[in-house]
Backbone as CSV, one residue per row, in Angstrom:
resi,resn,N_x,N_y,N_z,CA_x,CA_y,CA_z,C_x,C_y,C_z
1,MET,31.228,-16.080,8.220,30.041,-16.509,7.460,30.018,-15.795,6.103
2,ILE,29.781,-16.572,5.055,29.743,-15.964,3.728,28.395,-15.278,3.502
3,LYS,28.386,-14.369,2.551,27.222,-13.516,2.305,25.965,-14.329,2.006
4,GLU,26.057,-15.353,1.150,24.879,-16.131,0.759,24.250,-16.832,1.969
5,ASP,25.103,-17.369,2.840,24.591,-18.057,4.037,23.907,-17.078,4.983
6,LEU,24.492,-15.892,5.117,23.898,-14.884,5.995,22.553,-14.411,5.453
7,LEU,22.476,-14.203,4.152,21.209,-13.783,3.545,20.116,-14.821,3.785
8,LYS,20.491,-16.087,3.634,19.511,-17.159,3.853,19.089,-17.198,5.320
9,GLN,20.044,-17.023,6.222,19.731,-17.054,7.646,18.834,-15.875,8.050
10,ILE,19.100,-14.710,7.494,18.256,-13.540,7.767,16.837,-13.797,7.242
11,ALA,16.746,-14.369,6.048,15.433,-14.659,5.448,14.665,-15.690,6.280
12,GLU,15.368,-16.709,6.775,14.705,-17.724,7.614,14.183,-17.106,8.904
13,SER,14.991,-16.241,9.514,14.553,-15.547,10.730,13.364,-14.644,10.432
14,ALA,13.430,-13.943,9.306,12.332,-13.057,8.919,11.050,-13.847,8.671
15,TYR,11.181,-15.021,8.081,10.022,-15.893,7.846,9.369,-16.253,9.183
16,ASN,10.183,-16.729,10.142,9.660,-17.127,11.448,9.050,-15.944,12.196
17,ILE,9.721,-14.810,12.141,9.246,-13.628,12.853,8.005,-13.042,12.189
18,GLY,8.002,-12.956,10.861,6.831,-12.442,10.145,5.614,-13.318,10.346
19,PHE,5.832,-14.632,10.311,4.723,-15.560,10.533,4.235,-15.451,11.978
20,GLY,5.179,-15.249,12.909,4.800,-15.065,14.314,3.928,-13.836,14.512
21,ALA,4.248,-12.770,13.789,3.435,-11.552,13.863,2.018,-11.828,13.378
22,LYS,1.913,-12.504,12.251,0.594,-12.798,11.680,-0.189,-13.771,12.557
23,LYS,0.531,-14.664,13.266,-0.155,-15.599,14.158,-0.770,-14.847,15.340
24,SER,-0.046,-13.864,15.870,-0.599,-13.048,16.957,-1.809,-12.248,16.470
25,PHE,-1.696,-11.689,15.259,-2.831,-10.946,14.696,-4.009,-11.882,14.399
26,ALA,-3.719,-13.112,13.979,-4.779,-14.085,13.711,-5.526,-14.419,14.997
27,THR,-4.781,-14.643,16.072,-5.415,-14.919,17.365,-6.269,-13.735,17.803
28,PHE,-5.733,-12.525,17.646,-6.495,-11.314,17.993,-7.791,-11.245,17.178
29,ASP,-7.705,-11.471,15.870,-8.894,-11.408,15.008,-9.943,-12.437,15.420
30,ILE,-9.489,-13.656,15.710,-10.425,-14.722,16.101,-11.129,-14.350,17.405
31,ILE,-10.358,-13.876,18.388,-10.942,-13.484,19.680,-11.899,-12.310,19.497
32,ASP,-11.540,-11.382,18.641,-12.301,-10.145,18.473,-13.565,-10.322,17.632
33,LYS,-13.492,-11.149,16.579,-14.585,-11.188,15.602,-15.496,-12.412,15.693
34,ILE,-14.921,-13.583,15.973,-15.713,-14.820,15.909,-16.881,-14.844,16.892
35,PRO,-16.714,-14.433,18.175,-17.877,-14.470,19.078,-19.067,-13.657,18.562
36,GLY,-18.798,-12.491,17.986,-19.879,-11.672,17.438,-20.574,-12.354,16.271
37,ILE,-19.788,-12.991,15.406,-20.359,-13.714,14.260,-21.212,-14.887,14.741
38,LEU,-20.693,-15.643,15.726,-21.434,-16.795,16.270,-22.732,-16.348,16.934
39,ASN,-22.659,-15.258,17.714,-23.870,-14.753,18.384,-24.916,-14.306,17.368
40,PHE,-24.459,-13.639,16.303,-25.385,-13.190,15.259,-26.055,-14.388,14.578
41,CYS,-25.235,-15.406,14.230,-25.780,-16.604,13.565,-26.770,-17.334,14.481
42,ALA,-26.400,-17.510,15.758,-27.269,-18.212,16.704,-28.590,-17.470,16.888
43,LEU,-28.516,-16.152,17.018,-29.729,-15.343,17.196,-30.614,-15.405,15.954
44,THR,-29.993,-15.310,14.785,-30.743,-15.365,13.527,-31.440,-16.713,13.366
45,ILE,-30.684,-17.805,13.612,-31.273,-19.153,13.496,-32.386,-19.335,14.516
46,GLY,-32.169,-18.846,15.746,-33.190,-18.960,16.794,-34.479,-18.250,16.424
47,ILE,-34.348,-17.062,15.861,-35.542,-16.298,15.452,-36.242,-16.996,14.284
48,LEU,-35.445,-17.450,13.303,-36.044,-18.130,12.147,-36.726,-19.433,12.553
49,ALA,-36.201,-20.107,13.589,-36.781,-21.373,14.050,-38.183,-21.175,14.625
50,LEU,-38.490,-19.945,15.049,-39.837,-19.657,15.571,-40.895,-19.691,14.483
51,VAL,-40.473,-19.417,13.231,-41.457,-19.341,12.138,-41.256,-20.409,11.055
52,ILE,-40.090,-21.063,11.054,-39.820,-22.102,10.053,-39.697,-23.444,10.771
53,ASP,-40.688,-24.299,10.576,-40.719,-25.590,11.283,-39.516,-26.476,10.958
54,GLU,-38.987,-26.355,9.730,-37.860,-27.202,9.320,-36.607,-26.947,10.169
55,LEU,-36.540,-25.790,10.824,-35.381,-25.478,11.658,-35.509,-26.032,13.077
56,ASN,-36.681,-26.579,13.410,-36.890,-27.171,14.730,-36.479,-28.646,14.721
57,ILE,-35.224,-28.893,14.365,-34.707,-30.263,14.321,-33.447,-30.356,15.183
58,LYS,-33.055,-31.583,15.500,-31.936,-31.805,16.416,-30.617,-31.238,15.902
59,ILE,-30.369,-31.342,14.605,-29.096,-30.875,14.051,-28.916,-29.368,14.250
60,VAL,-30.013,-28.607,14.134,-29.957,-27.164,14.339,-29.678,-26.856,15.810
61,SER,-30.376,-27.567,16.704,-30.152,-27.375,18.140,-28.716,-27.729,18.518
62,ALA,-28.210,-28.832,17.962,-26.831,-29.245,18.244,-25.833,-28.204,17.736
63,SER,-26.118,-27.638,16.566,-25.234,-26.605,16.002,-25.183,-25.376,16.898
64,LEU,-26.334,-24.983,17.443,-26.380,-23.827,18.333,-25.597,-24.088,19.622
65,ILE,-25.662,-25.322,20.117,-24.882,-25.685,21.308,-23.391,-25.632,20.998
66,ILE,-23.012,-26.121,19.811,-21.596,-26.070,19.389,-21.124,-24.629,19.295
67,PHE,-21.960,-23.743,18.746,-21.625,-22.317,18.693,-21.338,-21.788,20.099
68,GLY,-22.172,-22.197,21.054,-21.997,-21.762,22.441,-20.697,-22.256,23.040
69,VAL,-20.346,-23.513,22.762,-19.096,-24.096,23.279,-17.891,-23.372,22.678
70,ILE,-17.955,-23.085,21.381,-16.865,-22.343,20.725,-16.716,-20.960,21.364
71,GLY,-17.844,-20.309,21.620,-17.822,-18.993,22.262,-17.176,-19.048,23.643
72,ILE,-17.484,-20.097,24.415,-16.885,-20.263,25.751,-15.382,-20.469,25.631
73,TYR,-14.957,-21.302,24.656,-13.521,-21.542,24.449,-12.788,-20.241,24.102
74,ILE,-13.355,-19.461,23.204,-12.721,-18.211,22.783,-12.685,-17.202,23.924
75,SER,-13.725,-17.187,24.754,-13.797,-16.201,25.843,-12.654,-16.357,26.843
76,LYS,-12.026,-17.541,26.894,-10.894,-17.751,27.807,-9.687,-16.894,27.418
77,TYR,-9.634,-16.474,26.160,-8.527,-15.657,25.668,-8.832,-14.159,25.689
78,ASP,-10.076,-13.814,25.993,-10.532,-12.428,25.834,-9.739,-11.414,26.659
79,ASP,-9.326,-11.794,27.870,-8.615,-10.839,28.721,-7.209,-10.519,28.211
80,LYS,-6.691,-11.350,27.281,-5.362,-11.100,26.722,-5.425,-10.601,25.276
81,LYS,-6.608,-10.246,24.834,-6.803,-9.837,23.437,-5.855,-8.711,23.024
82,ASP,-5.765,-7.683,23.833,-4.918,-6.535,23.496,-3.432,-6.901,23.472
83,GLU,-3.046,-7.885,24.293,-1.645,-8.341,24.297,-1.262,-8.938,22.946
84,TYR,-2.199,-9.675,22.336,-1.928,-10.274,21.027,-1.762,-9.202,19.949
85,ALA,-2.591,-8.164,20.018,-2.485,-7.076,19.041,-1.166,-6.324,19.211
86,THR,-0.795,-6.040,20.449,0.459,-5.328,20.727,1.655,-6.163,20.302
87,SER,1.614,-7.449,20.644,2.700,-8.358,20.266,2.841,-8.425,18.748
88,GLY,1.720,-8.530,18.039,1.749,-8.579,16.577,2.383,-7.338,15.968
89,SER,2.062,-6.173,16.520,2.619,-4.908,16.008,4.126,-4.831,16.240
90,LYS,4.549,-5.196,17.455,5.984,-5.139,17.774,6.779,-6.141,16.944
91,ILE,6.212,-7.325,16.745,6.911,-8.348,15.950,6.989,-7.924,14.485
92,THR,5.954,-7.239,13.989,5.980,-6.719,12.618,7.128,-5.717,12.444
93,GLU,7.368,-4.897,13.449,8.486,-3.958,13.404,9.819,-4.715,13.282
94,LEU,9.941,-5.822,14.018,11.163,-6.638,13.943,11.320,-7.259,12.556
95,PHE,10.199,-7.690,11.979,10.228,-8.232,10.615,10.758,-7.181,9.637
96,ASN,10.256,-5.954,9.772,10.699,-4.874,8.885,12.179,-4.547,9.077
97,GLU,12.665,-4.662,10.314,14.092,-4.454,10.576,14.929,-5.524,9.864
98,LEU,14.447,-6.760,9.917,15.166,-7.847,9.234,15.138,-7.674,7.722
99,LYS,14.018,-7.189,7.208,13.916,-6.933,5.777,14.942,-5.874,5.354
100,SER,15.068,-4.818,6.139,16.059,-3.773,5.858,17.477,-4.333,5.959
101,LEU,17.710,-5.157,6.984,19.027,-5.765,7.163,19.373,-6.663,5.979
102,TYR,18.387,-7.414,5.503,18.591,-8.306,4.351,19.068,-7.511,3.136
103,HIS,18.368,-6.426,2.831,18.721,-5.621,1.650,20.053,-4.895,1.847
104,LEU,20.353,-4.529,3.075,21.636,-3.898,3.383,22.792,-4.866,3.132
105,VAL,22.629,-6.098,3.627,23.666,-7.135,3.429,23.792,-7.478,1.950
106,LYS,22.661,-7.561,1.269,22.678,-7.922,-0.158,23.434,-6.879,-0.986
107,ALA,23.395,-5.623,-0.560,24.065,-4.547,-1.298,25.574,-4.514,-1.050
108,LYS,26.030,-5.219,-0.020,27.461,-5.210,0.314,28.226,-6.181,-0.578
109,SER,29.522,-5.963,-0.678,30.360,-6.867,-1.481,30.580,-8.182,-0.725
110,ASP,30.938,-9.226,-1.465,31.070,-10.562,-0.881,32.181,-10.671,0.164
111,ASP,33.201,-9.853,0.058,34.336,-9.960,0.975,34.224,-9.046,2.198
112,THR,33.036,-8.494,2.447,32.807,-7.624,3.609,32.815,-8.455,4.891
113,ASN,33.206,-7.833,5.983,33.091,-8.462,7.302,31.649,-8.261,7.789
114,PHE,30.944,-9.366,8.023,29.512,-9.304,8.355,29.233,-9.464,9.853
115,ASP,30.261,-9.329,10.696,30.075,-9.546,12.140,29.010,-8.616,12.734
116,GLU,29.032,-7.377,12.316,28.050,-6.407,12.835,26.631,-6.774,12.399
117,ASP,26.487,-7.257,11.172,25.172,-7.651,10.655,24.654,-8.903,11.372
118,ILE,25.571,-9.823,11.663,25.190,-11.042,12.390,24.712,-10.679,13.796
119,SER,25.433,-9.759,14.435,25.039,-9.306,15.781,23.672,-8.642,15.756
120,LYS,23.413,-7.843,14.724,22.117,-7.172,14.580,20.998,-8.192,14.404
121,MET,21.245,-9.213,13.587,20.240,-10.256,13.366,19.932,-10.984,14.680
122,LYS,20.967,-11.333,15.444,20.767,-12.041,16.714,20.040,-11.165,17.731
123,GLU,20.328,-9.888,17.712,19.649,-8.948,18.605,18.151,-8.899,18.294
124,ILE,17.815,-8.865,17.007,16.404,-8.854,16.585,15.723,-10.161,16.990
125,GLU,16.404,-11.284,16.792,15.848,-12.586,17.183,15.574,-12.642,18.676
126,ASN,16.500,-12.130,19.483,16.319,-12.136,20.938,15.141,-11.267,21.359
127,LYS,14.955,-10.143,20.687,13.788,-9.292,20.964,12.504,-10.048,20.648
128,PHE,12.521,-10.773,19.532,11.346,-11.563,19.133,10.990,-12.586,20.209
129,TYR,11.994,-13.328,20.690,11.742,-14.345,21.709,11.197,-13.739,22.998
130,SER,11.563,-12.493,23.277,11.125,-11.867,24.529,9.693,-11.327,24.453
131,ILE,9.194,-11.038,23.255,7.846,-10.444,23.158,6.794,-11.364,22.542
132,THR,7.229,-12.497,21.981,6.252,-13.392,21.365,5.403,-14.075,22.437
133,ILE,4.181,-14.394,22.102,3.275,-15.101,23.022,3.140,-16.539,22.516
134,PRO,3.678,-17.508,23.255,3.679,-18.894,22.767,2.277,-19.501,22.620
135,LYS,1.368,-19.177,23.558,0.033,-19.792,23.532,-0.874,-19.025,22.580
136,GLN,-1.237,-19.682,21.485,-2.132,-19.079,20.494,-3.412,-19.898,20.418
137,ILE,-4.463,-19.270,19.939,-5.772,-19.925,19.886,-5.831,-20.962,18.762
138,LEU,-6.718,-21.933,18.916,-6.917,-22.984,17.915,-7.259,-22.376,16.546
139,PHE,-6.669,-22.912,15.501,-6.850,-22.493,14.106,-6.156,-21.175,13.754
140,SER,-5.420,-20.586,14.704,-4.683,-19.359,14.388,-3.591,-19.640,13.356
141,ASP,-3.067,-20.867,13.363,-2.022,-21.237,12.406,-2.555,-21.186,10.973
142,TRP,-3.741,-21.738,10.745,-4.354,-21.728,9.410,-4.610,-20.291,8.963
143,TYR,-5.179,-19.501,9.857,-5.508,-18.116,9.530,-4.235,-17.299,9.294
144,ALA,-3.186,-17.602,10.078,-1.905,-16.899,9.914,-1.302,-17.183,8.537
145,HIS,-1.465,-18.414,8.039,-0.984,-18.735,6.685,-1.662,-17.827,5.663
146,TYR,-2.966,-17.662,5.806,-3.703,-16.791,4.885,-3.195,-15.351,4.998
147,LYS,-3.072,-14.856,6.232,-2.653,-13.473,6.441,-1.222,-13.243,5.944
148,PHE,-0.348,-14.226,6.167,1.066,-14.062,5.805,1.280,-14.201,4.300
149,PHE,0.753,-15.277,3.705,1.054,-15.563,2.300,0.117,-14.893,1.308
150,TRP,-1.100,-14.564,1.703,-2.065,-14.018,0.751,-2.320,-12.528,0.978
151,GLN,-2.605,-12.126,2.217,-2.826,-10.701,2.480,-1.523,-9.905,2.382
152,TRP,-0.424,-10.539,2.737,0.870,-9.861,2.825,1.773,-10.223,1.653
153,ALA,1.195,-10.727,0.586,1.970,-11.287,-0.541,3.012,-10.331,-1.103
154,THR,2.675,-9.055,-1.232,3.622,-8.098,-1.818,4.798,-7.799,-0.893
155,HIS,4.605,-7.994,0.418,5.659,-7.694,1.394,6.687,-8.820,1.527
156,ILE,6.349,-10.013,1.035,7.245,-11.159,1.266,7.816,-11.751,-0.025
157,LYS,7.746,-11.020,-1.119,8.301,-11.535,-2.378,9.792,-11.837,-2.236
158,TRP,10.503,-11.004,-1.494,11.936,-11.221,-1.287,12.186,-12.517,-0.513
159,LEU,11.289,-12.845,0.419,11.400,-14.106,1.169,11.142,-15.306,0.264
160,GLU,10.103,-15.199,-0.541,9.762,-16.289,-1.465,10.922,-16.569,-2.407
161,SER,11.564,-15.503,-2.861,12.696,-15.650,-3.778,13.904,-16.263,-3.086
162,GLU,14.243,-15.765,-1.903,15.432,-16.230,-1.182,15.280,-17.667,-0.677
163,LEU,14.091,-17.988,-0.127,13.878,-19.313,0.477,13.221,-20.307,-0.478
164,LYS,12.895,-19.839,-1.689,12.252,-20.692,-2.699,10.995,-21.378,-2.123
165,LEU,10.102,-20.541,-1.586,8.863,-21.041,-0.995,7.908,-21.497,-2.096
166,THR,7.220,-22.600,-1.845,6.291,-23.154,-2.837,4.863,-23.171,-2.289
167,PHE,3.916,-23.328,-3.196,2.500,-23.289,-2.826,2.147,-24.424,-1.862
168,TRP,2.379,-25.677,-2.267,1.947,-26.824,-1.470,2.794,-27.047,-0.232
169,LYS,4.079,-26.764,-0.323,4.964,-27.039,0.811,4.880,-25.968,1.894
170,ASN,4.677,-24.716,1.503,4.750,-23.620,2.469,3.468,-22.823,2.649
171,LYS,2.731,-22.579,1.557,1.612,-21.639,1.622,0.312,-22.246,2.129
172,ILE,0.206,-23.565,2.089,-0.990,-24.246,2.596,-0.559,-25.122,3.769
173,PRO,-1.154,-24.948,4.958,-0.759,-25.768,6.108,-1.066,-27.246,5.876
174,LEU,-0.126,-28.100,6.232,-0.302,-29.548,6.053,-1.516,-30.049,6.828
175,SER,-1.711,-29.534,8.040,-2.850,-29.975,8.857,-4.173,-29.629,8.181
176,PHE,-4.207,-28.507,7.429,-5.421,-28.119,6.708,-5.693,-29.088,5.561
177,ILE,-4.640,-29.487,4.851,-4.779,-30.450,3.750,-5.308,-31.779,4.276
178,VAL,-4.748,-32.231,5.420,-5.200,-33.481,6.038,-6.663,-33.360,6.454
179,PHE,-7.027,-32.224,7.047,-8.405,-31.991,7.485,-9.372,-32.066,6.302
180,ILE,-9.039,-31.381,5.219,-9.892,-31.403,4.023,-9.999,-32.821,3.468
181,GLY,-8.882,-33.563,3.472,-8.890,-34.950,3.006,-9.832,-35.816,3.827
182,VAL,-9.791,-35.665,5.157,-10.664,-36.445,6.045,-12.124,-36.080,5.802
183,VAL,-12.418,-34.776,5.667,-13.800,-34.332,5.409,-14.314,-34.912,4.092
184,LEU,-13.458,-34.894,3.056,-13.855,-35.460,1.752,-14.114,-36.956,1.852
185,LEU,-13.266,-37.663,2.587,-13.464,-39.114,2.773,-14.782,-39.402,3.483
186,ILE,-15.087,-38.634,4.510,-16.354,-38.808,5.233,-17.533,-38.520,4.307
187,PHE,-17.420,-37.449,3.524,-18.485,-37.066,2.598,-18.716,-38.162,1.550
188,VAL,-17.617,-38.687,0.987,-17.721,-39.767,-0.006,-18.329,-41.012,0.635
189,GLY,-17.921,-41.307,1.877,-18.479,-42.462,2.602,-19.974,-42.333,2.796
190,ILE,-20.436,-41.134,3.148,-21.874,-40.886,3.336,-22.616,-41.044,2.010
191,LEU,-22.030,-40.531,0.922,-22.659,-40.656,-0.406,-22.782,-42.119,-0.817
192,ILE,-21.708,-42.877,-0.596,-21.726,-44.306,-0.953,-22.775,-45.047,-0.137
193,LYS,-22.815,-44.748,1.173,-23.795,-45.389,2.047,-25.215,-45.056,1.604
194,SER,-25.458,-43.786,1.254,-26.784,-43.350,0.803,-27.166,-44.051,-0.495
195,PHE,-26.171,-44.188,-1.410,-26.417,-44.844,-2.690,-26.774,-46.314,-2.498
196,ILE,-26.065,-46.976,-1.574,-26.343,-48.395,-1.290,-27.739,-48.548,-0.686
197,CYS,-28.108,-47.646,0.228,-29.437,-47.699,0.852,-30.545,-47.490,-0.178
198,ILE,-30.313,-46.587,-1.126,-31.316,-46.312,-2.168,-31.485,-47.536,-3.068
199,LYS,-30.371,-48.205,-3.411,-30.443,-49.383,-4.297,-31.163,-50.537,-3.612
200,ASN,-30.988,-50.642,-2.284,-31.635,-51.742,-1.538,-33.083,-51.364,-1.226
């Protein structure tokens, strides 16, 4: 294997492993923080509804029920919360090993025998497969994109350079773009319907 191909392969593995680490941390954060936020919001709205008549409407009650359903869904992951944090930490260590391997290979001359480096990369990949947790919570992918590309931006500049990562293709999840598009279409539809009703 030539040096350029190996560098690209190491970078691709590092991308997958680094993103996997952030996905585990994203799941941990959602399990750890969202129920408390939902409970606080529900309690606040409930208390305010006692004194503000405008809050005693069906949409507010429905929202509180939705908060409860989300809390129940998240609670199914609660017993494995610490596993996600541990997995994220261990996978981050593997990412850092790949980053070191990348720079080590890059410093070598083009005619070097890279068999030992290839073996090291495969060993790191196998460790990743053994400790990663396949089942992640809903929306962890979106949050992982934020954690990987925005919070960790200074740590992945070498990846962006090697893999030529772009804003629209890599840094924003396609499913998020589709979701925003659907929400905008619904919003525009409601505005048009309201405008037609007002004219009539």
